[in-house]
All heavy atoms as an XYZ file, in Angstrom:
782
protein
N    -256.039    114.756    -77.859
C    -255.014    113.921    -78.418
C    -254.361    113.057    -77.331
O    -254.112    111.886    -77.537
C    -253.980    114.800    -79.110
C    -253.014    114.048    -79.943
S    -252.188    115.225    -81.023
C    -250.904    114.231    -81.606
N    -254.105    113.678    -76.195
C    -253.501    112.937    -75.089
C    -254.457    111.849    -74.599
O    -254.023    110.749    -74.249
C    -253.131    113.879    -73.954
N    -255.749    112.152    -74.575
C    -256.725    111.156    -74.128
C    -256.711    109.933    -75.037
O    -256.777    108.798    -74.564
C    -258.125    111.774    -74.092
C    -258.317    112.771    -72.979
C    -259.703    113.388    -73.002
O    -260.600    112.850    -73.684
O    -259.873    114.408    -72.330
N    -256.599    110.152    -76.334
C    -256.545    109.043    -77.287
C    -255.290    108.211    -77.075
O    -255.330    106.980    -77.086
C    -256.587    109.578    -78.731
O    -257.768    110.353    -78.900
C    -256.575    108.441    -79.736
N    -254.159    108.875    -76.853
C    -252.893    108.182    -76.614
C    -253.000    107.296    -75.374
O    -252.651    106.115    -75.407
C    -251.766    109.199    -76.453
C    -250.474    108.585    -75.991
C    -249.676    107.866    -76.865
C    -250.059    108.715    -74.675
C    -248.490    107.291    -76.449
C    -248.874    108.147    -74.242
C    -248.091    107.441    -75.132
O    -246.925    106.876    -74.705
N    -253.461    107.864    -74.266
C    -253.546    107.092    -73.027
C    -254.603    105.997    -73.107
O    -254.425    104.916    -72.546
C    -253.779    108.009    -71.831
C    -252.539    108.799    -71.500
C    -252.506    110.175    -71.640
C    -251.381    108.149    -71.093
C    -251.357    110.889    -71.369
C    -250.221    108.854    -70.822
C    -250.223    110.220    -70.953
O    -249.077    110.926    -70.687
N    -255.685    106.240    -73.824
C    -256.701    105.198    -74.008
C    -256.117    104.024    -74.793
O    -256.360    102.859    -74.459
C    -257.916    105.772    -74.731
N    -255.313    104.321    -75.817
C    -254.668    103.255    -76.600
C    -253.660    102.497    -75.749
O    -253.568    101.260    -75.818
C    -253.983    103.849    -77.831
N    -252.887    103.209    -74.919
C    -251.914    102.549    -74.035
C    -252.614    101.641    -73.036
O    -252.165    100.529    -72.769
C    -251.063    103.576    -73.274
C    -250.136    104.429    -74.093
C    -248.921    103.667    -74.595
N    -248.165    103.009    -73.578
C    -246.933    103.266    -73.223
N    -246.279    104.219    -73.836
N    -246.325    102.587    -72.279
N    -253.702    102.123    -72.458
C    -254.454    101.312    -71.499
C    -255.075    100.086    -72.163
O    -255.081     98.994    -71.595
C    -255.542    102.152    -70.817
C    -255.042    103.139    -69.781
C    -256.183    104.033    -69.314
C    -254.415    102.425    -68.595
N    -255.578    100.249    -73.381
C    -256.157     99.117    -74.103
C    -255.084     98.082    -74.412
O    -255.321     96.868    -74.272
C    -256.823     99.594    -75.390
N    -253.899     98.531    -74.810
C    -252.794     97.619    -75.084
C    -252.387     96.878    -73.810
O    -252.161     95.665    -73.826
C    -251.601     98.389    -75.647
C    -250.452     97.480    -76.005
O    -250.656     96.475    -76.681
N    -249.264     97.819    -75.547
N    -252.293     97.604    -72.702
C    -251.933     96.995    -71.425
C    -252.962     95.950    -71.013
O    -252.611     94.843    -70.586
C    -251.810     98.073    -70.346
C    -251.384     97.497    -69.019
O    -250.240     97.003    -68.929
O    -252.185     97.538    -68.068
N    -254.219     96.284    -71.155
C    -255.283     95.345    -70.794
C    -255.223     94.094    -71.668
O    -255.374     92.969    -71.185
C    -256.659     96.012    -70.933
C    -257.823     95.124    -70.568
C    -257.837     94.695    -69.111
O    -257.293     95.422    -68.265
O    -258.391     93.615    -68.824
N    -254.972     94.283    -72.961
C    -254.850     93.136    -73.859
C    -253.696     92.231    -73.485
O    -253.825     91.003    -73.495
N    -252.555     92.822    -73.134
C    -251.402     92.018    -72.726
C    -251.681     91.276    -71.436
O    -251.296     90.114    -71.280
C    -250.166     92.909    -72.539
C    -249.494     93.265    -73.831
C    -248.180     94.006    -73.614
O    -247.791     94.244    -72.447
O    -247.543     94.340    -74.618
N    -252.328     91.920    -70.491
C    -252.637     91.252    -69.213
C    -253.601     90.090    -69.419
O    -253.525     89.089    -68.721
C    -253.224     92.251    -68.222
C    -252.224     93.244    -67.708
C    -252.919     94.298    -66.857
N    -252.007     95.353    -66.495
C    -251.371     95.425    -65.332
N    -251.546     94.486    -64.431
N    -250.577     96.426    -65.082
N    -254.508     90.234    -70.366
C    -255.504     89.196    -70.621
C    -254.961     88.086    -71.510
O    -255.168     86.901    -71.243
C    -256.742     89.838    -71.251
C    -257.921     88.918    -71.395
C    -259.166     89.607    -71.957
N    -258.900     90.454    -73.112
C    -258.950     91.789    -73.106
N    -259.248     92.432    -71.999
N    -258.704     92.484    -74.187
N    -254.203     88.438    -72.564
C    -253.787     87.468    -73.575
C    -252.299     87.127    -73.522
O    -251.845     86.235    -74.226
C    -254.121     88.022    -74.960
C    -255.607     88.274    -75.141
C    -255.908     89.146    -76.343
O    -255.008     89.343    -77.181
O    -257.041     89.636    -76.437
N    -251.508     87.862    -72.741
C    -250.064     87.654    -72.715
C    -249.387     88.531    -73.757
O    -250.045     89.173    -74.573
N    -248.067     88.540    -73.731
C    -247.313     89.414    -74.638
C    -246.994     88.745    -75.962
O    -246.525     89.388    -76.889
C    -245.996     89.865    -73.997
O    -245.184     88.708    -73.762
C    -246.232     90.605    -72.692
N    -247.187     87.439    -76.028
C    -246.860     86.708    -77.246
C    -245.462     86.136    -77.230
O    -245.075     85.403    -78.143
N    -244.673     86.437    -76.205
C    -243.306     85.930    -76.148
C    -243.212     84.556    -75.485
O    -242.204     83.869    -75.621
C    -242.397     86.920    -75.412
O    -242.752     87.014    -74.049
N    -244.253     84.142    -74.788
C    -244.207     82.843    -74.085
C    -244.109     81.662    -75.050
O    -243.329     80.732    -74.796
C    -245.410     82.694    -73.149
C    -245.300     81.533    -72.200
C    -244.115     81.643    -71.253
O    -243.634     82.759    -70.986
O    -243.665     80.589    -70.762
N    -244.849     81.633    -76.163
C    -244.687     80.515    -77.102
C    -243.258     80.397    -77.632
O    -242.742     79.289    -77.797
C    -245.669     80.836    -78.231
C    -246.713     81.679    -77.588
C    -245.974     82.494    -76.560
N    -242.593     81.515    -77.877
C    -241.208     81.488    -78.334
C    -240.301     80.895    -77.256
O    -239.461     80.039    -77.538
C    -240.739     82.889    -78.714
C    -239.271     83.002    -79.137
C    -239.000     82.177    -80.393
C    -238.895     84.460    -79.358
N    -240.465     81.337    -76.019
C    -239.681     80.806    -74.901
C    -239.886     79.299    -74.777
O    -238.925     78.535    -74.645
C    -240.079     81.506    -73.597
C    -239.469     80.892    -72.373
C    -238.151     81.144    -72.047
C    -240.213     80.059    -71.551
C    -237.579     80.579    -70.910
C    -239.657     79.489    -70.431
C    -238.335     79.750    -70.105
N    -241.133     78.867    -74.846
C    -241.430     77.438    -74.724
C    -240.852     76.646    -75.904
O    -240.354     75.538    -75.739
C    -242.945     77.213    -74.617
C    -243.569     77.794    -73.367
C    -243.081     77.141    -72.090
O    -242.663     75.988    -72.065
N    -243.123     77.894    -71.005
N    -240.888     77.227    -77.082
C    -240.346     76.573    -78.273
C    -238.832     76.389    -78.148
O    -238.294     75.323    -78.473
C    -240.672     77.396    -79.512
O    -240.008     76.889    -80.642
N    -238.150     77.413    -77.681
C    -236.697     77.316    -77.507
C    -236.359     76.266    -76.463
O    -235.447     75.453    -76.657
C    -236.103     78.696    -77.146
C    -236.215     79.635    -78.344
C    -234.652     78.570    -76.686
C    -235.910     81.074    -78.032
N    -237.095     76.253    -75.360
C    -236.860     75.245    -74.322
C    -237.087     73.838    -74.877
O    -236.303     72.910    -74.603
C    -237.777     75.499    -73.123
N    -238.120     73.662    -75.672
C    -238.402     72.349    -76.265
C    -237.292     71.928    -77.228
O    -236.879     70.761    -77.250
C    -239.753     72.373    -76.985
N    -236.788     72.871    -78.019
C    -235.701     72.563    -78.955
C    -234.424     72.176    -78.214
O    -233.730     71.237    -78.622
C    -235.427     73.766    -79.862
C    -236.535     74.044    -80.859
C    -236.292     75.332    -81.621
O    -235.169     75.638    -81.968
N    -237.365     76.083    -81.853
N    -234.113     72.885    -77.145
C    -232.931     72.544    -76.358
C    -233.069     71.166    -75.730
O    -232.129     70.366    -75.748
C    -232.693     73.603    -75.268
C    -232.251     74.979    -75.754
C    -232.249     75.973    -74.595
C    -230.886     74.904    -76.404
N    -234.241     70.869    -75.206
C    -234.485     69.555    -74.607
C    -234.388     68.451    -75.653
O    -233.776     67.410    -75.409
C    -235.870     69.515    -73.944
O    -235.916     70.420    -72.864
N    -234.972     68.675    -76.824
C    -234.937     67.671    -77.896
C    -233.513     67.422    -78.379
O    -233.167     66.294    -78.753
C    -235.816     68.129    -79.062
N    -232.670     68.458    -78.333
C    -231.288     68.312    -78.775
C    -230.389     67.755    -77.676
O    -229.205     67.509    -77.898
C    -230.742     69.658    -79.244
N    -230.960     67.555    -76.485
C    -230.183     67.013    -75.376
C    -229.257     68.029    -74.727
O    -228.310     67.657    -74.044
N    -229.526     69.293    -74.940
C    -228.704     70.360    -74.365
C    -229.272     70.724    -72.995
O    -230.451     71.026    -72.866
C    -228.682     71.597    -75.280
C    -228.085     71.227    -76.641
C    -227.916     72.742    -74.629
C    -228.201     72.322    -77.677
N    -228.403     70.674    -71.982
C    -228.842     71.027    -70.638
C    -228.918     72.546    -70.508
O    -228.085     73.272    -71.046
C    -227.877     70.461    -69.605
C    -227.923     68.948    -69.517
C    -227.074     68.425    -68.367
O    -226.917     69.165    -67.368
O    -226.591     67.303    -68.489
N    -229.886     73.013    -69.795
C    -230.061     74.442    -69.560
C    -230.757     74.632    -68.228
O    -231.368     73.701    -67.701
C    -230.864     75.107    -70.688
C    -232.252     74.552    -70.849
C    -233.329     75.141    -70.199
C    -232.498     73.437    -71.643
C    -234.607     74.628    -70.336
C    -233.775     72.922    -71.794
C    -234.821     73.519    -71.140
O    -236.084     73.018    -71.267
N    -230.644     75.823    -67.694
C    -231.302     76.159    -66.440
C    -232.162     77.390    -66.655
O    -231.740     78.344    -67.317
C    -230.282     76.451    -65.347
C    -229.458     75.257    -64.946
C    -228.461     75.618    -63.856
O    -228.292     76.778    -63.485
N    -227.790     74.611    -63.331
N    -233.331     77.356    -66.118
C    -234.220     78.503    -66.168
C    -235.050     78.523    -64.884
O    -235.473     77.468    -64.418
C    -235.134     78.476    -67.406
O    -236.024     79.613    -67.343
C    -235.949     77.218    -67.501
N    -235.265     79.687    -64.324
C    -236.104     79.759    -63.126
C    -237.603     79.689    -63.448
O    -238.416     79.685    -62.548
C    -235.735     81.116    -62.514
C    -235.308     81.935    -63.682
C    -234.652     80.970    -64.637
N    -237.931     79.599    -64.727
C    -239.332     79.634    -65.142
C    -239.822     78.250    -65.548
O    -239.038     77.406    -65.985
C    -239.511     80.628    -66.299
C    -238.992     81.989    -65.966
C    -237.828     82.460    -66.537
C    -239.651     82.795    -65.049
C    -237.332     83.702    -66.220
C    -239.156     84.042    -64.718
C    -237.999     84.493    -65.305
N    -241.108     78.052    -65.430
C    -241.720     76.765    -65.756
C    -241.628     76.496    -67.253
O    -241.883     77.362    -68.074
C    -243.178     76.757    -65.322
N    -241.235     75.274    -67.573
C    -241.157     74.823    -68.963
C    -242.298     73.843    -69.181
O    -242.632     73.056    -68.306
C    -239.790     74.177    -69.251
C    -239.719     73.641    -70.656
C    -238.673     75.171    -69.003
N    -242.889     73.874    -70.358
C    -244.045     73.042    -70.715
C    -245.298     73.403    -69.931
O    -246.206     72.598    -69.812
C    -243.736     71.546    -70.526
C    -242.665     71.050    -71.470
O    -242.552     71.616    -72.582
O    -241.939     70.113    -71.109
N    -245.328     74.610    -69.389
C    -246.510     75.079    -68.668
C    -246.797     76.497    -69.150
O    -245.962     77.383    -69.010
C    -246.270     75.108    -67.139
C    -247.493     75.642    -66.420
C    -245.888     73.735    -66.624
N    -247.950     76.680    -69.750
C    -248.347     78.020    -70.182
C    -249.686     78.360    -69.541
O    -250.541     77.488    -69.382
C    -248.478     78.114    -71.718
O    -249.398     77.120    -72.160
C    -247.145     77.906    -72.388
N    -249.868     79.611    -69.158
C    -251.144     79.988    -68.555
C    -252.269     79.950    -69.589
O    -252.038     80.220    -70.769
C    -250.893     81.411    -68.050
C    -249.782     81.924    -68.887
C    -248.951     80.729    -69.263
N    -253.444     79.601    -69.144
C    -254.591     79.584    -70.064
C    -254.924     81.000    -70.521
O    -255.281     81.213    -71.677
C    -255.799     78.951    -69.384
C    -255.633     77.457    -69.163
C    -256.875     76.825    -68.588
O    -258.002     77.300    -68.899
O    -256.735     75.852    -67.844
N    -254.842     81.935    -69.610
C    -255.061     83.354    -69.936
C    -254.063     84.186    -69.148
O    -253.562     83.765    -68.110
C    -256.498     83.829    -69.593
C    -257.525     83.185    -70.480
C    -256.817     83.583    -68.140
N    -253.751     85.338    -69.655
C    -252.900     86.269    -68.930
C    -251.424     86.011    -69.104
O    -250.985     85.271    -69.983
N    -250.649     86.640    -68.253
C    -249.203     86.611    -68.339
C    -248.614     85.442    -67.556
O    -249.110     85.086    -66.500
C    -248.627     87.921    -67.772
C    -249.075     89.206    -68.448
C    -248.653     90.414    -67.628
C    -248.510     89.289    -69.845
N    -247.536     84.901    -68.080
C    -246.794     83.889    -67.334
C    -245.928     84.611    -66.304
O    -245.764     85.829    -66.352
C    -245.909     83.081    -68.278
O    -244.885     83.902    -68.813
N    -245.355     83.856    -65.371
C    -244.461     84.462    -64.380
C    -243.291     85.155    -65.067
O    -242.845     86.219    -64.651
C    -243.931     83.401    -63.413
C    -245.018     82.864    -62.500
O    -246.071     83.507    -62.377
O    -244.802     81.778    -61.912
N    -242.782     84.562    -66.141
C    -241.665     85.129    -66.878
C    -242.055     86.472    -67.488
O    -241.309     87.443    -67.436
C    -241.213     84.150    -67.975
C    -239.934     84.563    -68.698
C    -239.670     83.641    -69.869
N    -240.728     83.719    -70.866
C    -240.865     84.721    -71.733
N    -240.014     85.704    -71.759
N    -241.858     84.720    -72.595
N    -243.250     86.534    -68.061
C    -243.709     87.776    -68.681
C    -243.947     88.873    -67.635
O    -243.653     90.042    -67.883
C    -244.975     87.537    -69.486
C    -244.742     86.720    -70.741
C    -246.034     86.351    -71.435
O    -246.942     85.792    -70.778
O    -246.132     86.609    -72.642
N    -244.456     88.494    -66.465
C    -244.673     89.470    -65.393
C    -243.340     90.059    -64.952
O    -243.198     91.270    -64.804
C    -245.409     88.828    -64.196
C    -245.398     89.749    -62.986
C    -246.833     88.461    -64.579
N    -242.337     89.200    -64.764
C    -241.020     89.669    -64.357
C    -240.399     90.565    -65.430
O    -239.795     91.598    -65.131
C    -240.102     88.482    -64.057
C    -238.739     88.826    -63.484
C    -238.883     89.520    -62.134
C    -237.917     87.562    -63.325
N    -240.577     90.193    -66.681
C    -240.053     90.993    -67.787
C    -240.719     92.372    -67.824
O    -240.048     93.391    -68.020
C    -240.295     90.249    -69.102
C    -239.696     90.917    -70.301
C    -239.905     90.066    -71.537
C    -239.376     90.751    -72.767
N    -239.610     89.983    -73.986
N    -242.025     92.417    -67.623
C    -242.735     93.705    -67.606
C    -242.273     94.568    -66.447
O    -242.125     95.777    -66.580
C    -244.240     93.485    -67.529
C    -244.855     93.115    -68.862
C    -246.337     92.837    -68.724
N    -247.057     93.949    -68.138
C    -248.007     94.624    -68.758
N    -248.364     94.308    -69.973
N    -248.608     95.612    -68.153
N    -242.016     93.960    -65.291
C    -241.539     94.723    -64.128
C    -240.169     95.322    -64.425
O    -239.903     96.479    -64.070
C    -241.481     93.822    -62.901
N    -239.297     94.558    -65.078
C    -237.978     95.072    -65.450
C    -238.067     96.210    -66.439
O    -237.336     97.203    -66.343
N    -238.966     96.085    -67.397
C    -239.163     97.145    -68.387
C    -239.687     98.411    -67.714
O    -239.236     99.517    -68.016
C    -240.142     96.684    -69.484
O    -239.598     95.536    -70.125
C    -240.398     97.777    -70.507
N    -240.613     98.246    -66.788
C    -241.163     99.391    -66.064
C    -240.073    100.090    -65.258
O    -239.969    101.319    -65.270
C    -242.303     98.959    -65.148
C    -242.923    100.049    -64.292
C    -243.528    101.138    -65.169
C    -243.955     99.453    -63.360
N    -239.228     99.316    -64.579
C    -238.129     99.904    -63.803
C    -237.197    100.708    -64.707
O    -236.788    101.814    -64.377
C    -237.354     98.797    -63.099
C    -236.217     99.298    -62.242
C    -235.460     98.170    -61.582
O    -236.008     97.069    -61.426
O    -234.288     98.403    -61.230
N    -236.879    100.162    -65.854
C    -236.012    100.830    -66.826
C    -236.642    102.145    -67.301
O    -235.997    103.191    -67.321
C    -235.767     99.883    -68.004
C    -235.076    100.510    -69.187
C    -233.690    100.632    -69.219
C    -235.807    100.961    -70.283
C    -233.053    101.197    -70.310
C    -235.172    101.534    -71.368
C    -233.799    101.642    -71.380
O    -233.168    102.211    -72.450
N    -237.919    102.093    -67.681
C    -238.591    103.288    -68.187
C    -238.710    104.357    -67.113
O    -238.515    105.543    -67.384
C    -239.964    102.927    -68.745
C    -239.886    102.144    -70.040
C    -241.246    101.695    -70.547
O    -242.264    101.949    -69.873
O    -241.280    101.094    -71.622
N    -239.020    103.955    -65.884
C    -239.137    104.931    -64.804
C    -237.787    105.578    -64.490
O    -237.724    106.772    -64.175
C    -239.728    104.283    -63.554
C    -241.206    103.916    -63.650
C    -241.647    103.172    -62.399
C    -242.069    105.139    -63.885
N    -236.701    104.826    -64.581
C    -235.369    105.394    -64.357
C    -235.053    106.443    -65.413
O    -234.510    107.505    -65.102
C    -234.309    104.287    -64.364
N    -235.406    106.157    -66.648
C    -235.158    107.130    -67.735
C    -235.989    108.395    -67.534
O    -235.495    109.502    -67.685
C    -235.489    106.519    -69.087
C    -234.436    105.541    -69.543
C    -234.591    105.277    -70.989
N    -234.189    106.479    -71.707
C    -233.431    106.481    -72.784
N    -232.999    105.365    -73.284
N    -233.114    107.610    -73.389
N    -237.264    108.212    -67.190
C    -238.153    109.359    -66.984
C    -237.656    110.194    -65.815
O    -237.581    111.420    -65.895
C    -239.604    108.890    -66.753
C    -240.173    108.308    -68.043
C    -240.477    110.025    -66.232
C    -241.473    107.552    -67.862
N    -237.290    109.539    -64.723
C    -236.810    110.239    -63.540
C    -235.538    111.016    -63.847
O    -235.390    112.174    -63.469
C    -236.559    109.239    -62.414
O    -235.971    109.871    -61.312
N    -234.619    110.379    -64.554
C    -233.356    111.035    -64.879
C    -233.597    112.237    -65.795
O    -233.026    113.311    -65.581
C    -232.400    110.047    -65.542
C    -231.070    110.634    -65.861
N    -230.126    110.894    -64.885
C    -230.523    111.044    -67.030
C    -229.059    111.426    -65.450
N    -229.271    111.522    -66.749
N    -234.437    112.075    -66.787
C    -234.737    113.169    -67.709
C    -235.409    114.319    -66.978
O    -235.075    115.481    -67.200
C    -235.630    112.671    -68.867
O    -234.951    111.606    -69.528
C    -235.924    113.766    -69.849
N    -236.328    114.002    -66.069
C    -236.999    115.047    -65.295
C    -236.002    115.780    -64.405
O    -236.041    117.008    -64.301
C    -238.111    114.440    -64.459
N    -235.087    115.040    -63.778
C    -234.073    115.680    -62.933
C    -233.175    116.595    -63.756
O    -232.796    117.671    -63.307
C    -233.227    114.636    -62.204
C    -234.000    113.946    -61.114
O    -235.001    114.464    -60.621
N    -233.566    112.759    -60.736
N    -232.810    116.162    -64.946
C    -231.966    116.992    -65.812
C    -232.683    118.263    -66.211
O    -232.071    119.332    -66.281
C    -231.539    116.217    -67.059
S    -230.362    114.911    -66.711
N    -233.970    118.167    -66.464
C    -234.743    119.343    -66.846
C    -234.822    120.329    -65.693
O    -234.669    121.535    -65.881
C    -236.151    118.942    -67.269
O    -236.115    118.147    -68.422
N    -235.042    119.817    -64.485
C    -235.163    120.678    -63.310
C    -233.823    121.332    -62.990
O    -233.745    122.512    -62.683
C    -235.672    119.867    -62.090
C    -235.552    120.668    -60.812
C    -237.108    119.444    -62.315
N    -232.744    120.552    -63.112
C    -231.422    121.060    -62.760
C    -230.779    121.849    -63.904
O    -229.735    122.470    -63.731
C    -230.512    119.897    -62.359
C    -230.984    119.208    -61.094
S    -230.147    117.656    -60.713
C    -228.444    118.078    -60.843
N    -231.370    121.782    -65.096
C    -230.839    122.518    -66.228
C    -229.559    121.937    -66.797
O    -228.775    122.632    -67.416
N    -229.360    120.634    -66.595
C    -228.133    120.018    -67.094
C    -228.264    119.549    -68.529
O    -227.273    119.167    -69.134
C    -227.717    118.825    -66.214
O    -228.795    117.886    -66.179
C    -227.373    119.288    -64.808
N    -229.458    119.543    -69.056
C    -229.641    119.260    -70.473
C    -229.585    117.817    -70.898
O    -229.414    117.526    -72.064
N    -229.685    116.876    -70.003
C    -229.755    115.480    -70.421
C    -228.457    114.735    -70.234
O    -227.670    115.034    -69.350
N    -228.191    113.771    -71.096
C    -227.061    112.874    -70.957
C    -225.805    113.472    -71.565
O    -225.851    114.253    -72.487
C    -227.353    111.535    -71.632
C    -228.605    110.893    -71.127
C    -229.679    110.657    -71.967
C    -228.719    110.533    -69.795
C    -230.836    110.077    -71.488
C    -229.866    109.966    -69.309
C    -230.924    109.731    -70.155
O    -232.047    109.164    -69.677
N    -224.690    113.067    -71.046
C    -223.407    113.509    -71.568
C    -222.311    113.109    -70.600
O    -222.565    112.433    -69.613
N    -221.082    113.517    -70.859
C    -219.975    113.177    -69.953
C    -220.267    113.653    -68.535
O    -220.669    114.792    -68.317
C    -218.782    113.925    -70.545
C    -219.145    114.151    -71.974
C    -220.629    114.303    -72.002
N    -220.107    112.766    -67.589
C    -220.371    113.092    -66.192
C    -221.839    113.100    -65.842
O    -222.223    113.333    -64.708
N    -222.685    112.876    -66.811
C    -224.127    112.871    -66.591
C    -224.696    111.631    -67.262
O    -225.505    111.714    -68.162
C    -224.740    114.154    -67.170
C    -226.151    114.356    -66.673
O    -226.565    113.740    -65.705
N    -226.889    115.214    -67.339
N    -224.234    110.463    -66.812
C    -224.585    109.209    -67.464
C    -226.004    108.780    -67.156
O    -226.606    109.220    -66.182
C    -223.633    108.102    -67.001
C    -222.206    108.338    -67.402
C    -221.316    107.259    -66.830
O    -221.652    106.689    -65.784
O    -220.274    107.001    -67.441
N    -226.470    107.873    -67.969
C    -227.761    107.265    -67.727
C    -227.658    106.439    -66.449
O    -226.681    105.733    -66.254
C    -228.140    106.384    -68.913
C    -228.237    107.187    -70.201
C    -228.193    106.309    -71.433
O    -227.479    105.296    -71.415
O    -228.870    106.649    -72.399
N    -228.639    106.513    -65.536
C    -228.520    105.836    -64.240
C    -228.355    104.324    -64.340
O    -227.670    103.730    -63.531
C    -229.823    106.218    -63.514
C    -230.734    106.725    -64.570
C    -229.884    107.233    -65.694
N    -228.962    103.685    -65.338
C    -228.839    102.229    -65.450
C    -227.436    101.822    -65.889
O    -226.989    100.745    -65.623
C    -229.891    101.650    -66.397
C    -229.880    102.294    -67.732
C    -229.181    101.902    -68.820
C    -230.562    103.481    -68.103
N    -229.391    102.761    -69.861
C    -230.242    103.738    -69.453
C    -231.413    104.352    -67.440
C    -230.744    104.834    -70.128
C    -231.916    105.435    -68.131
C    -231.572    105.662    -69.457
N    -226.693    102.702    -66.566
C    -225.314    102.410    -66.926
C    -224.405    102.460    -65.698
O    -223.526    101.653    -65.538
C    -224.791    103.365    -68.000
C    -225.451    103.140    -69.326
C    -224.835    104.062    -70.370
N    -225.569    103.967    -71.601
C    -225.237    103.222    -72.621
N    -224.171    102.485    -72.567
N    -225.964    103.220    -73.700
N    -224.627    103.439    -64.838
C    -223.850    103.512    -63.603
C    -224.114    102.275    -62.746
O    -223.214    101.715    -62.167
C    -224.216    104.762    -62.815
C    -223.595    106.027    -63.354
C    -223.730    107.135    -62.338
N    -225.103    107.344    -61.918
C    -225.907    108.261    -62.425
N    -225.501    109.053    -63.384
N    -227.131    108.401    -61.970
N    -225.374    101.879    -62.680
C    -225.769    100.755    -61.841
C    -225.084     99.467    -62.300
O    -224.672     98.661    -61.495
C    -227.293    100.591    -61.910
C    -227.846     99.481    -61.061
C    -229.367     99.467    -61.171
C    -229.964     98.320    -60.384
N    -231.404     98.286    -60.518
N    -224.948     99.277    -63.586
C    -224.360     98.062    -64.135
C    -222.854     98.180    -64.352
O    -222.229     97.253    -64.818
C    -225.032     97.696    -65.445
C    -226.486     97.325    -65.259
C    -227.086     96.859    -66.533
N    -228.481     96.512    -66.309
C    -229.314     96.246    -67.260
N    -228.920     96.277    -68.516
N    -230.556     95.951    -66.996
N    -222.295     99.318    -64.070
C    -220.853     99.489    -64.182
C    -220.350     99.705    -65.588
O    -219.215     99.411    -65.902
N    -221.195    100.191    -66.466
C    -220.755    100.436    -67.854
C    -220.175    101.808    -68.005
O    -220.507    102.753    -67.467
C    -221.924    100.294    -68.821
C    -222.405     98.885    -68.897
C    -223.450     98.814    -69.955
N    -224.175     97.572    -69.826
C    -225.252     97.297    -70.485
N    -225.735     98.135    -71.339
N    -225.870     96.156    -70.325
């Protein structure tokens, strides 16, 4: 069962790396709408440029952020299990909340 799960995850990852996540057309559409409406905006990512295959720079950065978030959750949960603290609660906040000052 675990082999099937990981095989599906790897296939999904490979598909995203090859075809993109599907969010780039939406990003480009929003940028085009803002430009057409004469609304100024700033973005560190290329507008009107999409990769022929694979992930855009924006999608790569987004995936890296998601990975960092997931690894922080896994690490925190593993630490709670080892220390016997039982997970989240008062005085035992999620690490990303402490980092952002929430």
